[in-house]
VEXVOKOL-173424 format. One record per residue: residue number from 1; residue in three letters; x, y negated, z of N, C-alpha, C, CB in turn. Coordinates in steps of 0.2 Angstrom, whole numbers, always signed. Each point is the difference from the previous one (the first is absolute). Glycine has a CB too. Layout:
PT, i, aa, nu, nv, nw, cau, cav, caw, cu, cv, cw, cbu, cbv, cbw
PT, NUM, ALA, X, Y, Z, X, Y, Z, X, Y, Z, X, Y, Z
...
This chain:
PT, i, aa, nu, nv, nw, cau, cav, caw, cu, cv, cw, cbu, cbv, cbw
PT, 1, MET, -42, +11, -293, +4, +5, +4, -5, +4, +4, +10, -8, +0
PT, 2, VAL, -9, +14, +0, -4, +4, +4, +4, +3, +6, -7, +4, -10
PT, 3, ILE, +4, -5, +16, +3, +2, +6, -3, +6, +3, +2, -12, +3
PT, 4, ASP, +3, +17, -2, -2, +7, +2, +1, -1, +8, +3, +7, -11
PT, 5, TRP, -9, -8, +14, +1, -1, +8, +2, +6, +3, -9, -8, -1
PT, 6, ALA, +7, +14, -1, +3, +6, +3, +7, +0, +0, -10, +6, -3
PT, 7, THR, +13, -8, -2, +8, +0, -1, +3, -5, +5, -1, +4, -12
PT, 8, VAL, -2, -10, +12, +2, -5, +5, +0, +2, +7, -5, -9, -8
PT, 9, PHE, -1, +12, +10, +0, +2, +7, +5, +6, +1, -13, -3, +0
PT, 10, ARG, +13, +7, -4, +5, +6, +1, +7, -3, +0, -8, +8, -6
PT, 11, ARG, +10, -12, +2, +7, -3, +0, +1, -4, +7, +0, +0, -13
PT, 12, THR, -5, -4, +14, +1, -4, +6, +1, +5, +7, -7, -10, -6
PT, 13, SER, +3, +15, +6, +0, +5, +5, +7, +3, +1, -12, +2, -1
PT, 14, ALA, +15, -1, -5, +6, +3, +0, +6, -5, +2, -4, +8, -9
PT, 15, ARG, +3, -14, +7, +5, -5, +3, -1, -1, +7, +0, -6, -11
PT, 16, ILE, -6, +6, +14, +0, -1, +7, +3, +6, +4, -11, -6, -2
PT, 17, ARG, +10, +12, -1, +3, +6, +3, +8, +0, +0, -10, +7, -3
PT, 18, GLU, +12, -9, -3, +7, -1, +0, +4, -5, +4, -2, +3, -12
PT, 19, ARG, -2, -9, +13, +3, -6, +3, -2, -1, +7, +0, -5, -10
PT, 20, TYR, -6, +8, +12, -2, -2, +7, -2, +6, +4, -4, -11, -5
PT, 21, GLU, -1, +15, +2, -3, +5, +4, -1, +7, -4, -6, -9, +7
PT, 22, PRO, +11, +14, -5, -1, +6, -4, -6, +4, +0, +12, +0, +2
PT, 23, ARG, -16, -2, +4, -6, +4, +0, -6, -4, -3, +4, +5, +11
PT, 24, PHE, -3, -10, -14, -5, -4, -4, -4, +4, -5, +6, -11, +2
PT, 25, PRO, -12, +12, -2, -4, +4, -5, +0, -3, -7, -7, +5, +9
PT, 26, THR, +6, +0, -14, -1, -3, -7, -7, -3, +0, +8, +9, -5
PT, 27, VAL, -9, -15, +3, -6, -3, +0, -3, -1, -7, +4, -7, +10
PT, 28, ALA, -10, +9, -10, -4, -1, -7, -5, -6, +1, +1, +13, -2
PT, 29, PRO, -3, -15, -4, -4, -6, +0, -7, +1, +4, +5, -3, -11
PT, 30, HIS, -7, +10, +11, -6, +1, +3, +0, -1, +8, -2, +9, -9
PT, 31, ARG, +8, -8, +11, +1, -2, +8, -2, -7, +1, +9, +9, +1
PT, 32, LEU, -7, -13, -5, -2, -7, +0, -8, -1, +1, +11, -4, -6
PT, 33, ARG, -14, +8, +3, -8, +0, +0, -2, +2, +7, -1, +2, -12
PT, 34, HIS, +4, +3, +15, -1, +2, +6, +2, -5, +6, +2, +12, -4
PT, 35, SER, +3, -15, +3, +2, -5, +5, -5, -6, -1, +12, +3, -1
PT, 36, MET, -14, -5, -5, -5, -5, +0, -6, +2, +3, +5, -4, -11
PT, 37, ALA, -7, +10, +10, -7, +2, +3, +1, +0, +7, -2, +7, -9
PT, 38, MET, +7, -5, +12, +0, +0, +8, +1, -7, +3, +6, +11, -1
PT, 39, ARG, -3, -15, -2, +1, -7, +2, -7, -4, -1, +12, +0, -3
PT, 40, THR, -15, +1, -2, -7, -2, -2, -5, +2, +5, +3, -1, -12
PT, 41, LEU, -3, +8, +14, -4, +3, +4, +1, -3, +7, -1, +10, -6
PT, 42, GLU, +7, -11, +8, +1, -3, +7, -3, -7, +0, +11, +7, +1
PT, 43, GLN, -10, -11, -6, -2, -7, +0, -8, +0, +0, +10, -4, -6
PT, 44, LEU, -13, +9, +2, -7, +0, +0, -3, +2, +7, +0, +4, -12
PT, 45, ILE, +3, +1, +15, -2, +2, +7, +1, -6, +5, +3, +12, -3
PT, 46, LYS, +2, -16, +2, +1, -5, +5, -5, -6, -1, +12, +3, -1
PT, 47, GLY, -14, -4, -5, -5, -5, -2, -7, +3, +3, +7, -5, -10
PT, 48, TYR, -8, +11, +9, -6, +3, +2, -1, -1, +7, +1, +9, -9
PT, 49, TYR, +4, -7, +13, -1, -1, +7, -1, -7, +3, +6, +11, +1
PT, 50, ALA, -2, -15, -5, +0, -7, +2, -7, -3, -1, +12, -1, -3
PT, 51, ARG, -15, +2, -3, -7, -2, -2, -5, +3, +5, +3, -2, -12
PT, 52, LEU, -2, +8, +14, -5, +4, +4, +1, -4, +7, +1, +11, -6
PT, 53, ALA, +5, -12, +8, +1, -4, +7, -4, -7, +0, +11, +6, +2
PT, 54, ASP, -11, -9, -8, -3, -6, -1, -8, +1, +1, +9, -5, -8
PT, 55, LEU, -11, +10, +5, -8, +1, +0, -2, +2, +7, +1, +4, -12
PT, 56, VAL, +3, +0, +16, -1, +2, +6, +0, -7, +5, +5, +12, -2
PT, 57, GLU, -1, -16, +1, +1, -6, +4, -6, -5, -1, +12, +1, -1
PT, 58, ASN, -15, -1, -6, -5, -5, -1, -7, +3, +0, +8, -5, -7
PT, 59, THR, -9, +12, +7, -6, +3, +0, -1, +6, +5, -1, -4, -12
PT, 60, ASP, -4, +7, +13, -1, +6, +4, +5, +5, -3, -12, -2, +3
PT, 61, ALA, +16, +6, +1, +5, +4, -2, -3, +6, -4, +7, -3, +10
PT, 62, ASP, -12, +6, -8, -3, +6, -3, -2, -2, -7, -3, +5, +11
PT, 63, ALA, -1, -10, -12, -2, -3, -6, +5, -1, -5, -10, -5, +6
PT, 64, ALA, +15, +1, -3, +6, -2, -4, +4, +6, -3, +1, -10, +7
PT, 65, LEU, +0, +15, -3, +3, +6, -2, -4, +4, -5, +6, +1, +11
PT, 66, ALA, -12, +0, -10, -4, +3, -5, +0, -3, -7, -7, +4, +10
PT, 67, LEU, +6, -11, -10, +0, -3, -6, +6, +0, -4, -8, -8, +5
PT, 68, TYR, +14, +7, -1, +6, +0, -3, +2, +7, -3, +4, -9, +8
PT, 69, LEU, -5, +14, -4, +2, +7, -2, -4, +2, -7, +3, +3, +12
PT, 70, ARG, -9, -6, -12, -4, +2, -6, +3, -4, -7, -10, +2, +8
PT, 71, LYS, +13, -8, -7, +1, -4, -5, +8, +1, -3, -9, -8, +5
PT, 72, HIS, +13, +10, +0, +7, +0, -2, +4, +6, +3, +0, -12, -1
PT, 73, GLU, +4, +15, -3, +4, +5, +2, +7, +0, -4, -10, +7, +3
PT, 74, PRO, +16, -8, +1, +6, +0, -3, +2, +5, -5, +3, -6, +10
PT, 75, MET, -5, +12, -9, +1, +6, -5, -3, -1, -6, +2, +8, +10
PT, 76, LEU, -8, -11, -10, -4, -1, -6, +3, -5, -4, -11, +4, +6
PT, 77, ILE, +13, -9, -3, +3, -6, -4, +7, +3, -3, -5, -9, +8
PT, 78, LEU, +9, +13, -4, +6, +2, -3, -2, +5, -5, +6, -1, +11
PT, 79, ARG, -11, +5, -11, -2, +5, -5, -1, -4, -7, -5, +7, +9
PT, 80, ASP, +2, -13, -8, -2, -4, -6, +7, -3, -3, -12, -2, +5
PT, 81, LEU, +16, +0, +0, +6, -3, -3, +5, +5, -3, -1, -8, +9
PT, 82, LEU, +1, +14, -7, +4, +5, -3, -3, +3, -6, +5, +2, +11
PT, 83, GLY, -12, -3, -12, -3, +2, -6, -2, +8, +1, +6, -8, -7
PT, 84, HIS, -7, +10, +13, -2, +7, +1, -8, +0, +0, +10, +2, +7
PT, 85, TRP, -12, +4, -9, -7, +1, -1, -4, +1, +7, +2, +5, -12
PT, 86, SER, +2, -1, +16, -2, +2, +6, +4, -2, +6, -5, +10, -5
PT, 87, VAL, +2, -12, +11, +4, -2, +6, +4, +6, +2, -8, -8, +3
PT, 88, THR, +6, +14, -5, +4, +6, +2, +7, +1, -3, -11, +6, +2
PT, 89, SER, +11, -9, -8, +6, +0, -4, +5, -5, +3, -6, +3, -10
PT, 90, THR, +3, -9, +13, +4, -5, +3, +3, +3, +7, -7, -9, -6
PT, 91, GLU, +2, +13, +9, +3, +3, +7, +5, +5, -1, -11, -2, +4
PT, 92, LEU, +11, +6, -10, +5, +5, -1, +6, -4, -2, -8, +9, -4
PT, 93, TYR, +7, -14, +0, +6, -4, -2, +4, -3, +5, -7, -3, -10
PT, 94, ILE, +4, +1, +16, +4, -3, +6, +0, +5, +6, -3, -11, -4
PT, 95, ALA, +2, +17, +3, -1, +5, +5, +7, +1, +4, -9, +6, -6
PT, 96, ARG, +14, -7, +3, +7, +1, +3, +2, -6, +5, +3, +7, -10
PT, 97, LEU, -7, -12, +10, +2, -6, +3, -4, +0, +7, +3, -6, -11
PT, 98, ASP, +0, +2, +16, -3, +0, +6, -6, -5, +1, +12, +3, +4
PT, 99, ILE, -17, -1, -7, -6, -4, +0, -3, -1, +7, -2, +4, -12
PT, 100, THR, +2, +1, +16, -2, -1, +7, +3, -5, +4, -3, +12, -1
PT, 101, ARG, +10, -12, +0, +4, -6, +4, -2, -7, -3, +9, +8, +2
PT, 102, ILE, -10, -8, -8, -2, -7, -3, -7, -2, +3, +6, +2, -11
PT, 103, TYR, -11, +2, +11, -7, -1, +2, +1, -2, +8, -5, +8, -9
PT, 104, LYS, +9, -4, +13, +0, +0, +7, +3, -7, +2, +1, +12, +1
PT, 105, ASP, +5, -14, -4, +3, -6, +1, -4, -6, -1, +11, +5, -3
PT, 106, LEU, -14, -5, -3, -4, -6, -2, -7, +0, +4, +5, +0, -11
PT, 107, TYR, -8, +5, +13, -6, +1, +4, +2, -3, +7, -5, +10, -6
PT, 108, GLN, +10, -8, +9, +2, -3, +6, +2, -7, +0, +4, +11, +3
PT, 109, SER, -2, -14, -8, +2, -7, +0, -7, -4, -1, +11, +2, -5
PT, 110, ALA, -16, +1, +1, -6, -3, +0, -4, +0, +7, +0, +3, -13
PT, 111, LEU, +0, +3, +16, -3, +1, +6, +3, -5, +6, -2, +12, -4
PT, 112, ALA, +8, -13, +4, +3, -4, +4, -2, -7, -1, +10, +7, +1
PT, 113, ARG, -11, -9, -7, -3, -7, -1, -7, -1, +2, +7, +0, -10
PT, 114, ILE, -11, +6, +10, -7, +0, +2, +0, -1, +8, -4, +7, -10
PT, 115, ASP, +9, -3, +13, +0, +1, +7, +2, -7, +3, +3, +12, -1
PT, 116, ARG, +2, -16, -2, +1, -7, +2, -6, -4, +0, +12, +2, -4
PT, 117, ALA, -16, -2, -1, -6, -4, -1, -5, +2, +5, +2, -1, -12
PT, 118, ALA, -2, +7, +14, -5, +2, +5, +2, -2, +7, -3, +10, -7
PT, 119, ALA, +10, -10, +8, +3, -2, +7, -1, -7, +1, +8, +9, -1
PT, 120, ALA, -7, -13, -5, -1, -8, +0, -7, -1, +2, +9, -2, -8
PT, 121, GLU, -14, +5, +5, -7, -1, +1, -2, +2, +7, -2, +3, -12
PT, 122, ALA, +5, +2, +15, -2, +2, +7, +3, -5, +5, +0, +12, -3
PT, 123, ASP, +6, -14, +1, +4, -6, +4, -4, -6, +0, +11, +5, -2
PT, 124, ALA, -14, -7, -3, -4, -6, -1, -6, +0, +5, +4, -1, -12
PT, 125, GLU, -7, +7, +12, -6, +1, +4, +1, -1, +8, -4, +8, -9
PT, 126, PHE, +10, -7, +11, +2, +0, +7, +4, -7, +2, +0, +13, +0
PT, 127, ASP, +1, -17, -5, +3, -6, +1, -4, -4, +6, +4, -1, -12
PT, 128, GLY, +0, -2, +16, -3, -4, +6, -1, +4, +6, -5, -7, -9
PT, 129, GLU, +4, +14, +8, -1, +4, +6, +6, +1, +4, -9, +5, -6
PT, 130, VAL, +9, -5, +13, +5, +2, +4, +0, +7, +2, +0, -12, +4
PT, 131, ASN, +6, +15, -5, +1, +7, +3, +0, +0, +7, +6, +4, -10
PT, 132, THR, -9, +0, +14, +0, +1, +7, +4, +6, +2, -11, -7, +1
């Protein structure tokens, strides 16, 4: 039995419009590829910043950042997963999506983690001292 996925998606979209949401778009199988790409990119970026935060906590921040940025890049990994020849193709592929928000949110959560570690380190240096 051969499954025509385009037909399955088109019929399912029509049923959703009829039963639940008249504004629901007609969905094609390729849209699933876009959804997978965005979710994967978000997870790659999240892991990217988490590992970078680990490096900064365990080593000199500048050296850690330089080493990490040379070795890993979420867009390059996504490019390979999607089978694109150029990262430019990957960037065009996801251009409609809010990449800036994804990077900003994940960067801020990693930065907060580093700030907590720095505050704990500073607090430890002043343990036992009395404020006057």
